[in-house]
C-alpha positions as CSV (number, residue, x, y, z in Angstrom):
1,M,134.8,29.9,99.6
2,A,134.8,28.8,103.1
3,Q,136.6,31.0,105.6
4,V,139.2,29.1,107.9
5,L,141.0,30.5,110.7
6,V,144.3,29.0,111.7
7,V,145.3,29.5,115.2
8,D,148.9,28.5,116.2
9,D,151.7,30.4,117.8
10,E,154.4,28.8,115.5
11,P,154.6,31.1,112.4
12,G,156.1,28.2,110.3
13,I,153.0,26.2,110.9
14,T,150.6,29.1,110.2
15,R,152.5,29.8,106.9
16,F,152.5,26.4,105.7
17,L,148.7,25.9,106.5
18,R,147.8,29.2,104.9
19,Q,149.5,28.4,101.6
20,A,148.2,24.7,101.7
21,L,144.6,25.6,102.5
22,T,144.6,28.5,100.0
23,R,145.7,26.2,97.3
24,H,142.7,24.0,98.1
25,G,140.4,27.0,97.6
26,Y,139.9,28.2,101.2
27,T,140.1,31.8,102.4
28,V,142.5,31.8,105.3
29,S,143.1,34.0,108.3
30,T,145.6,33.4,111.0
31,A,145.9,34.1,114.6
32,A,149.0,33.5,117.0
33,D,147.1,33.5,120.3
34,G,143.6,32.8,121.7
35,D,142.7,36.7,122.3
36,E,143.4,37.4,118.7
37,A,141.5,34.3,117.5
38,L,138.4,35.3,119.4
39,Q,138.6,38.9,118.3
40,L,138.8,37.6,114.5
41,I,135.8,35.4,114.9
42,D,133.7,38.3,116.2
43,R,134.6,40.5,113.3
44,I,134.5,37.9,110.3
45,P,132.4,35.1,109.3
46,V,134.6,32.1,110.2
47,D,133.3,28.7,109.0
48,L,136.0,26.5,110.6
49,V,138.9,27.0,113.0
50,V,142.1,24.9,113.1
51,L,143.0,25.2,116.8
52,D,146.3,24.6,118.6
53,L,145.8,23.9,122.4
54,M,149.2,25.4,123.8
55,L,148.8,29.0,123.0
56,P,150.1,32.3,125.0
57,G,147.4,34.1,127.0
58,V,144.1,32.4,126.3
59,D,144.8,28.9,125.5
60,G,143.1,26.6,123.0
61,F,141.0,25.0,125.7
62,E,139.4,28.4,126.9
63,V,138.9,29.3,123.2
64,L,137.1,26.1,122.6
65,E,135.0,26.3,125.6
66,R,134.0,29.9,124.6
67,L,133.1,29.1,121.1
68,S,131.4,26.0,122.1
69,G,128.9,27.9,124.4
70,R,127.7,30.0,121.5
71,D,124.5,29.2,119.6
72,V,126.0,29.6,116.3
73,G,129.8,29.4,115.7
74,P,132.4,27.8,113.7
75,Q,133.4,24.1,113.7
76,I,136.7,23.4,115.4
77,V,139.3,21.0,114.5
78,V,141.9,20.6,117.1
79,L,145.6,20.3,115.9
80,S,147.9,19.8,118.8
81,A,151.2,18.2,119.9
82,I,149.1,16.7,122.8
83,G,148.1,13.4,121.4
84,D,146.8,11.4,124.5
85,V,143.4,9.9,124.5
86,K,142.3,11.9,127.5
87,C,143.2,15.1,125.9
88,R,141.4,14.1,122.7
89,V,138.2,12.8,124.6
90,R,138.3,16.3,126.7
91,C,138.3,18.3,123.5
92,L,135.6,16.5,121.7
93,T,133.5,16.4,124.8
94,M,133.7,20.1,125.0
95,G,132.5,20.6,121.5
96,A,135.5,20.1,119.0
97,A,134.4,18.6,115.6
98,D,137.7,16.8,115.2
99,Y,141.0,16.2,116.6
100,L,144.4,15.7,114.9
101,A,147.6,15.2,116.6
102,K,151.1,16.7,115.5
103,P,153.0,15.8,113.5
104,F,150.4,15.4,110.9
105,A,149.9,14.9,107.1
106,V,148.5,17.9,105.6
107,Q,146.3,15.9,103.3
108,E,144.5,14.2,106.2
109,L,144.0,17.6,107.7
110,I,142.3,18.9,104.6
111,A,140.3,15.9,104.2
112,R,139.0,16.2,107.7
113,I,138.4,20.0,107.3
114,E,136.3,19.1,104.1
115,A,134.3,16.5,105.8
116,R,133.4,18.8,108.7
117,L,132.5,21.5,106.3
118,R,130.2,19.1,104.4
119,D,128.5,18.4,107.9
120,Q,128.1,22.2,108.6
121,P,124.7,23.9,107.8
122,R,125.0,26.9,105.4
123,R,125.3,30.2,107.4
124,A,121.7,31.6,107.9
125,N,122.8,35.0,106.5
126,E,124.7,33.6,103.5
127,H,123.0,34.6,100.5
128,W,125.5,34.7,97.5
129,L,128.4,32.5,96.4
130,H,130.6,34.6,94.1
131,V,133.5,33.0,91.9
132,G,134.7,35.1,89.3
133,T,131.6,36.3,87.0
134,V,129.6,33.5,88.2
135,S,127.2,34.0,91.1
136,L,124.7,31.7,92.9
137,D,121.8,33.0,94.9
138,L,121.9,30.5,97.7
139,Q,118.5,31.2,99.0
140,R,116.5,31.4,95.8
141,H,118.8,28.8,93.9
142,E,119.5,30.7,91.0
143,L,122.4,31.2,88.7
144,V,123.6,34.7,87.6
145,I,126.5,34.7,85.1
146,D,127.7,38.0,83.4
147,G,124.4,39.7,85.0
148,E,122.0,37.2,83.3
149,M,119.8,35.0,85.3
150,V,120.0,31.1,84.3
151,S,117.7,28.4,85.5
152,L,119.2,25.4,87.1
153,S,117.5,22.1,88.4
154,Q,118.1,21.1,91.9
155,R,120.6,18.7,91.1
156,E,122.4,20.9,88.7
157,F,122.4,23.8,91.4
158,A,123.8,21.3,94.0
159,L,126.5,20.2,91.7
160,L,127.6,23.7,90.9
161,E,127.5,25.0,94.3
162,H,129.9,22.2,95.4
163,L,132.3,22.9,92.5
164,M,132.3,26.6,93.2
165,R,133.0,26.2,96.9
166,H,136.2,24.4,95.8
167,P,137.6,26.5,92.9
168,G,140.7,25.0,91.3
169,V,140.4,21.9,93.4
170,V,139.7,18.4,91.7
171,C,136.4,17.1,92.8
172,P,136.4,13.2,92.2
173,R,133.3,11.8,90.9
174,S,132.8,9.6,94.0
175,E,132.8,12.9,96.3
176,L,130.1,14.5,93.9
177,L,128.0,11.4,94.0
178,G,128.0,11.4,97.7
179,V,127.6,15.3,98.1
180,V,124.8,15.8,95.3
181,W,123.1,12.4,95.3
182,G,123.9,10.8,98.6
183,W,125.3,7.7,96.8
184,S,128.2,5.8,98.0
185,D,131.2,5.5,95.6
186,D,129.9,3.2,92.7
187,A,131.6,3.1,89.3
188,E,128.3,2.2,87.6
189,C,126.8,5.4,88.9
190,S,129.5,7.7,88.1
191,N,128.1,8.2,84.6
192,V,125.3,10.3,86.1
193,V,127.9,12.9,87.3
194,D,129.1,13.1,83.6
195,V,125.5,13.7,82.4
196,Y,124.9,16.5,84.8
197,V,128.2,18.2,84.3
198,R,127.3,18.4,80.5
199,R,124.0,19.9,81.5
200,V,125.7,22.5,83.7
201,R,128.3,23.3,81.2
202,A,125.7,24.0,78.5
203,K,124.5,26.8,80.7
204,L,127.9,28.3,81.6
205,R,130.8,29.8,79.6
206,D,133.2,27.2,77.9
207,G,136.0,26.3,80.1
208,L,134.7,26.9,83.4
209,I,134.3,23.3,84.4
210,E,137.5,21.4,83.5
211,T,137.7,17.6,83.3
212,V,140.4,15.8,85.1
213,R,140.5,12.5,83.2
214,N,139.7,9.4,85.1
215,V,139.2,11.4,88.2
216,G,136.6,14.2,88.2
217,Y,136.1,17.9,87.6
218,S,137.2,21.3,88.7
219,F,135.6,24.7,88.7
220,V,137.9,27.3,87.2
221,A,137.7,30.7,88.7
222,S,137.6,33.4,85.9
């Protein structure tokens, strides 16, 4: 699961975002100011930061500047009540991956987070992806389930990895086509997703990949 850090000094917003992002399969940490955020990022492997700008102590602009100066660091999505173009341009120029003004729709924020994480290279030191009793060796491209090694083709591995990175979340066929095959949404091509899901299911325990009729598939954490 991707690790998201929400940095905001409004407890209601951090609580709301923690609940929403957790439901979408993310591991979520929170910080109420810039100092706490920077300390957390030094201690845990954060993939993406949702960053407010108006923070006590070290503000969001300084957090953004410090993180952007690192060779390897998390992607940053600014979430701020400051919505003018000058501020958005400043943040994007400083290195923010995206900018969303408050008030915001949580569905849009999650979509932007998912898009940014798809663009992010896998952390160099990330070796395993674990969900329940299923593990993926991300460097050797191997599947281990209940202690047994199972071989996967390149496409099967990419499909299973994406589903496992979003446990409990419905991944539409169009999304899987784009992530695994690099194709745009094409109803005529969606059958290839169904074919590969059947192949992966045959190598997993029953029930780990659920079908959501007319939408797509979801990996069930066990």
